[in-house]
N, C-alpha and C positions, 0 to 999 in steps of 0.2 A: 241346220240340215242343208248341205250343199244341193243345189239344183242345177241340172244341165238340160239341154234341148237336143232332140233328135234331128239330124240333118236330112235332107232329101235323099241322101245316099244310105241312110240307116245308121249313121255314125253318131257317136257322142264323144264329148271331151270329158275325161275324168277330172273332176275339180281338183285343184292343187291341194286342198285340205285332205282329200281322200288319198291322193298320190303320196303325200307326206306321211299319212297314217300307215299306209301299206308299204312305205319305203320303195316306191316305184321310181325307176329311172328310165331315161330314154331307151327304147328298144326292149324293155322288159316285156315278158309275156304274162298274160293273165288268162285264167279260165273263167268262163261265165256259166254258172249252174243255175237252172231254174228250179226252185222248190216252192211249192204251195203258192204259185202266182207271183213270186218275187225273184228277181235276178240277183245272184250272189257273185261278187267279183273276188277271185282268189288269185294272189300272185303265184306264178310257177317258179319255184326255186330249185336249185340243184343243177345237175348236168346229165348228160347221156349215161354216165357211169352209174348213176343212181338206179337205173332200170336195167342194168346189164343182165343178159340172158332172159329177158322177159318176152322176147319174140320167139315163138316156136314156129319152125319151118318144117312142114310135112315133107317127107322124102319125095313124094310124087310131084311136088312143086319146085324142086331144084332143077336147074338154076332158077332163081327168083328174080322178080322185077324190083329194082332198087326203090322205086316210088312206093311200092306196096309196103316194103319194110319201113321206110321213112314214115309213112302214114301211121303204121302200127306203133312205132316208137313214140311218135308225138302223142298218140292217144294214150299210151301207157304212162308217159311223163305227166300228162294232165291228170290222169286218174291217181297217180302217186302223189302229186302235189295236193290234189283235192283231199285225199285221205289224211295227209299230214296236217291239213288246216282244221280238221275236226277236233 
């Protein structure tokens, strides 16, 4: 079982054995889900097209702020990736 340590900045290094098993490469994104007191690391696969039309914009909010849309898209990508991992 690979072991890693938490830094003073709250960071960890994902051990090579785990990176290899998850096929993680430099700059890959992962989601971290906490379930029953355990952290589960899931790779985020796919691209923005996988969640096309998933962001609903109410008419009253148009024009919208780009940062809001980006945040919502990232949240949807993570949810989509997490659901495929199950």
